[in-house]
C-alpha positions as CSV (number, residue, x, y, z in Angstrom):
1,X,-102.4,-57.1,75.0
2,X,-99.1,-57.9,75.9
3,X,-96.7,-55.3,76.3
4,X,-94.2,-57.1,75.1
5,X,-92.7,-56.3,72.3
6,X,-91.4,-58.0,68.8
7,X,-90.0,-56.7,65.8
8,X,-89.6,-58.8,62.5
9,X,-87.5,-56.8,60.3
10,X,-86.8,-58.0,56.9
11,X,-86.6,-56.5,53.5
12,X,-84.6,-56.2,50.1
13,X,-81.1,-56.6,50.1
14,X,-79.5,-53.5,50.2
15,X,-82.2,-51.3,51.4
16,X,-80.9,-51.4,54.8
17,X,-82.1,-53.3,57.0
18,X,-78.8,-54.0,58.9
19,X,-79.2,-50.2,59.9
20,X,-82.8,-50.7,60.7
21,X,-81.4,-53.8,63.4
22,X,-78.5,-51.2,64.6
23,X,-81.1,-48.6,65.4
24,X,-83.1,-50.6,67.4
25,X,-80.6,-52.4,69.1
26,X,-79.1,-48.9,70.2
27,X,-82.5,-48.2,71.3
28,X,-82.6,-51.3,73.9
29,X,-84.2,-54.1,71.9
30,X,-82.6,-57.4,72.4
31,X,-81.8,-58.3,68.8
32,X,-81.0,-61.8,67.2
33,X,-80.0,-61.0,63.5
34,X,-80.2,-64.1,60.7
35,X,-81.6,-66.7,63.5
36,X,-81.7,-70.4,61.5
37,X,-85.0,-71.1,61.4
38,X,-84.4,-74.7,62.6
39,X,-84.0,-72.8,65.6
40,X,-87.0,-71.5,66.2
41,X,-88.4,-74.0,68.7
42,X,-85.5,-73.3,70.9
43,X,-86.1,-69.7,70.6
44,X,-89.8,-69.8,71.0
45,X,-89.0,-72.2,74.0
46,X,-86.7,-69.1,75.1
47,X,-89.2,-66.5,74.8
48,X,-92.2,-68.3,76.6
49,X,-89.4,-68.9,79.4
50,X,-88.6,-65.6,79.7
51,X,-91.8,-63.7,80.9
52,X,-90.9,-62.0,84.2
53,X,-87.3,-60.7,82.9
54,X,-86.3,-57.0,81.7
55,X,-86.5,-57.9,77.9
56,X,-89.5,-57.1,76.7
57,X,-88.9,-55.5,73.2
58,X,-86.9,-58.1,71.0
59,X,-85.6,-57.8,67.2
60,X,-85.4,-61.0,64.7
61,X,-83.5,-60.2,61.6
62,X,-84.7,-62.2,58.5
63,X,-83.5,-62.1,55.1
64,X,-83.4,-64.8,52.3
65,X,-79.9,-66.2,52.4
66,X,-82.2,-68.1,54.5
67,X,-82.9,-71.0,52.6
68,X,-86.9,-71.3,51.7
69,X,-87.4,-68.4,54.1
70,X,-90.3,-66.9,51.6
71,X,-91.8,-70.4,51.6
72,X,-91.6,-70.9,55.5
73,X,-92.8,-67.1,56.5
74,X,-96.4,-67.9,57.0
75,X,-95.7,-71.1,59.4
76,X,-93.3,-69.1,61.5
77,X,-95.2,-65.8,61.7
78,X,-98.5,-67.7,63.0
79,X,-96.5,-69.4,65.2
80,X,-95.0,-66.2,66.6
81,X,-98.1,-64.5,66.7
82,X,-99.3,-67.1,69.2
83,X,-96.6,-66.1,71.5
84,X,-97.0,-63.5,74.7
85,X,-95.5,-61.0,72.1
86,X,-96.9,-58.4,70.1
87,X,-95.3,-58.8,66.6
88,X,-94.9,-56.0,64.1
89,X,-93.1,-56.9,60.3
90,X,-90.9,-54.3,59.6
91,X,-90.2,-54.2,55.8
92,X,-87.1,-52.6,54.5
93,X,-87.1,-51.6,51.0
94,X,-85.7,-49.7,48.2
95,X,-86.4,-49.1,44.5
96,X,-84.9,-51.3,42.1
97,X,-82.6,-48.5,40.4
98,X,-81.4,-47.6,44.0
99,X,-80.8,-50.9,45.0
100,X,-78.6,-52.0,41.9
101,X,-77.0,-48.4,42.3
102,X,-75.8,-49.5,45.6
103,X,-74.9,-52.9,44.6
104,X,-72.9,-51.1,42.0
105,X,-70.8,-48.1,44.6
106,X,-70.0,-51.0,46.8
107,X,-68.9,-53.7,43.9
108,X,-71.1,-56.2,46.0
109,X,-72.5,-59.2,44.2
110,X,-76.5,-59.7,44.9
111,X,-77.2,-62.5,47.5
112,X,-78.9,-64.3,45.2
113,X,-77.5,-63.9,41.8
114,X,-73.5,-63.9,42.9
115,X,-72.7,-64.9,39.8
116,X,-75.2,-63.6,37.4
117,X,-76.4,-60.1,37.0
118,X,-77.6,-57.7,39.6
119,X,-80.4,-56.9,37.9
120,X,-81.2,-60.7,37.8
121,X,-80.8,-61.0,41.9
122,X,-83.4,-57.8,42.8
123,X,-86.2,-59.1,40.4
124,X,-86.1,-62.5,42.1
125,X,-85.9,-61.4,46.0
126,X,-88.4,-59.0,45.1
127,X,-90.7,-61.8,43.9
128,X,-89.9,-64.0,46.7
129,X,-90.7,-61.4,49.2
130,X,-94.1,-60.0,47.9
131,X,-96.1,-62.5,50.2
132,X,-94.0,-61.1,53.0
133,X,-93.9,-57.8,52.2
134,X,-97.8,-57.8,51.7
135,X,-98.1,-58.9,55.9
136,X,-95.9,-55.9,56.6
137,X,-97.0,-53.4,59.1
138,X,-95.0,-51.3,58.3
139,X,-93.1,-50.5,55.2
140,X,-89.6,-48.0,55.7
141,X,-88.4,-46.7,52.1
142,X,-85.0,-46.0,52.0
143,X,-84.8,-44.6,48.2
144,X,-84.0,-40.9,49.1
145,X,-82.3,-41.6,52.3
146,X,-78.6,-41.3,53.4
147,X,-77.6,-43.6,55.9
148,X,-77.4,-40.9,58.4
149,X,-80.9,-40.0,57.0
150,X,-82.1,-44.5,57.3
151,X,-80.5,-44.7,61.3
152,X,-82.4,-41.8,62.5
153,X,-85.6,-43.3,60.9
154,X,-85.1,-46.2,62.3
155,X,-84.9,-44.5,66.0
156,X,-88.5,-42.8,65.2
157,X,-90.0,-46.2,64.2
158,X,-88.7,-47.4,67.7
159,X,-90.0,-44.4,69.2
160,X,-93.3,-44.9,68.0
161,X,-93.9,-48.6,68.6
162,X,-92.6,-47.6,72.2
163,X,-95.7,-45.5,72.0
164,X,-98.8,-48.0,70.8
165,X,-101.3,-45.8,71.9
166,X,-100.4,-43.3,69.6
167,X,-101.4,-43.0,66.0
168,X,-97.8,-42.3,63.8
169,X,-99.1,-39.5,61.5
170,X,-96.6,-39.4,58.4
171,X,-97.6,-36.4,56.0
172,X,-95.1,-36.8,52.8
173,X,-95.3,-34.0,49.6
174,X,-93.9,-35.8,46.6
175,X,-94.0,-34.7,43.1
176,X,-96.0,-37.6,40.7
177,X,-92.9,-36.5,38.3
178,X,-90.6,-39.0,40.4
179,X,-93.5,-41.5,41.3
180,X,-95.4,-42.5,44.5
181,X,-94.0,-42.7,47.5
182,X,-94.0,-46.6,48.7
183,X,-95.3,-46.4,52.2
184,X,-98.4,-44.1,51.3
185,X,-101.2,-45.0,53.0
186,X,-103.2,-42.7,51.1
187,X,-102.7,-40.3,48.5
188,X,-104.2,-37.0,47.6
189,X,-103.6,-35.1,44.3
190,X,-103.9,-31.6,44.4
191,X,-102.6,-31.1,40.7
192,X,-105.5,-29.3,39.9
193,X,-105.0,-26.4,42.4
194,X,-103.5,-23.0,40.6
195,X,-99.9,-23.8,39.9
196,X,-97.4,-21.2,41.3
197,X,-95.1,-22.6,38.8
198,X,-96.5,-20.2,36.1
199,X,-96.2,-17.5,38.4
200,X,-92.1,-16.1,37.6
201,X,-92.4,-14.5,41.1
202,X,-93.5,-17.6,42.7
203,X,-91.6,-20.3,40.6
204,X,-88.2,-19.5,42.2
205,X,-90.0,-20.4,46.0
206,X,-91.6,-23.2,47.3
207,X,-94.6,-24.3,48.8
208,X,-93.5,-23.2,52.7
209,X,-93.4,-19.3,51.3
210,X,-96.5,-17.5,52.6
211,X,-96.9,-16.4,48.6
212,X,-97.1,-19.6,47.4
213,X,-99.4,-21.1,49.7
214,X,-101.6,-18.0,49.7
215,X,-101.9,-18.5,45.9
216,X,-102.4,-22.1,45.7
217,X,-105.0,-22.6,49.0
218,X,-106.7,-19.0,49.0
219,X,-107.8,-19.7,45.3
220,X,-111.5,-20.3,45.0
221,X,-110.7,-24.1,44.5
222,X,-107.9,-24.2,47.7
223,X,-110.4,-22.7,49.9
224,X,-113.2,-25.2,48.8
225,X,-110.9,-27.8,49.2
226,X,-109.2,-27.4,52.2
227,X,-112.6,-26.6,53.4
228,X,-113.8,-30.3,52.8
229,X,-110.6,-31.9,53.5
230,X,-110.5,-31.3,57.2
231,X,-113.2,-32.4,58.2
232,X,-112.5,-35.3,56.5
233,X,-109.0,-36.0,58.0
234,X,-110.4,-35.4,61.5
235,X,-113.2,-38.0,60.7
236,X,-110.8,-40.3,59.0
237,X,-107.7,-40.1,61.2
238,X,-109.8,-41.1,64.8
239,X,-111.1,-43.8,62.5
240,X,-107.3,-45.4,62.1
241,X,-106.8,-44.6,65.6
242,X,-109.9,-46.7,66.8
243,X,-109.0,-49.6,64.9
244,X,-105.2,-50.0,66.3
245,X,-103.4,-48.6,63.6
246,X,-99.9,-47.8,64.9
247,X,-99.2,-45.6,61.9
248,X,-101.0,-43.5,58.7
249,X,-99.2,-42.0,55.7
250,X,-100.6,-39.4,53.9
251,X,-98.8,-38.5,50.6
252,X,-100.0,-35.3,49.0
253,X,-98.5,-35.0,45.5
254,X,-98.5,-32.5,42.9
255,X,-96.5,-32.5,39.4
256,X,-93.0,-31.4,40.9
257,X,-93.4,-31.8,44.7
258,X,-92.3,-28.1,45.3
259,X,-95.2,-25.4,45.4
260,X,-99.0,-27.4,45.8
261,X,-98.4,-30.4,47.8
262,X,-95.8,-28.6,50.2
263,X,-98.2,-26.3,50.4
264,X,-101.5,-28.6,51.4
265,X,-99.1,-30.8,53.6
266,X,-97.9,-28.2,55.8
267,X,-101.4,-27.3,56.0
268,X,-102.6,-30.8,57.3
269,X,-99.4,-30.9,59.1
270,X,-100.2,-27.2,61.1
271,X,-103.6,-29.5,61.8
272,X,-102.9,-31.8,63.6
273,X,-99.2,-31.2,65.0
274,X,-100.7,-30.8,68.5
275,X,-103.7,-33.3,68.6
276,X,-103.5,-35.4,71.5
277,X,-103.1,-39.1,70.8
278,X,-100.6,-38.3,67.7
279,X,-97.5,-38.4,66.8
280,X,-97.0,-36.0,63.6
281,X,-94.1,-35.9,61.3
282,X,-93.9,-34.0,57.7
283,X,-91.4,-34.8,55.0
284,X,-91.0,-32.6,51.9
285,X,-89.5,-35.5,49.3
286,X,-88.8,-33.4,46.6
287,X,-89.0,-30.0,47.5
288,X,-85.3,-29.8,46.7
289,X,-84.3,-31.4,43.7
């Protein structure tokens, strides 16, 4: 496998693709944004002729402003996969409500509906990008991110790709009340555990507090669950590593995302944080609302 890398960066308009491209450029990637598809043969010839040059990392930004991108992308992707590059698709996404709010705040028209409603443009774009999203290696969900957080996330993605032998294990706690994380590879529902929300002294705290964690995880159900979960994950994670996966996102959910899911996610993070061959990150998506 070549150590030369190509990120294809695409996604929903307004989700933050441009910020991710800037983060890649800051990290030393040679970035080409919105390359006309008719120039692809020339682009590929340049790649083939640059094997000995010092630009091993490239990023190619694409969106639906390029006419017929969704129809022509499968052939483009297959062509790139035959190049001397390790190709990955990075899809930047956000919820429809978040995208609608961003377009409203910036007063920009949607590129697919310049004279129509933003809602129609979002729906059309999501439908046309379905096939590309399904082929994606990584999905960055920016629904809950600020611009500064998005830039940091892009830089982390670059750092992980620069260490291809490491598996990026992302552990996300969340509340089912606020929806599933779209980037989740696997979801654990821990709503069966005793709920600290109904204990007046514990309700104001969250799952990072030792009292809350003990209430949920030192219960009979919690002890049994954790005794089964740890060997399961210690079996599963190496399978992903052997398969050559670059990342695994484990989402742990309870009702509101403050107590049980936070405690379990923290316990899983502590299990793996020092494991060799892993880059482990913990995110409590809904702990503060």
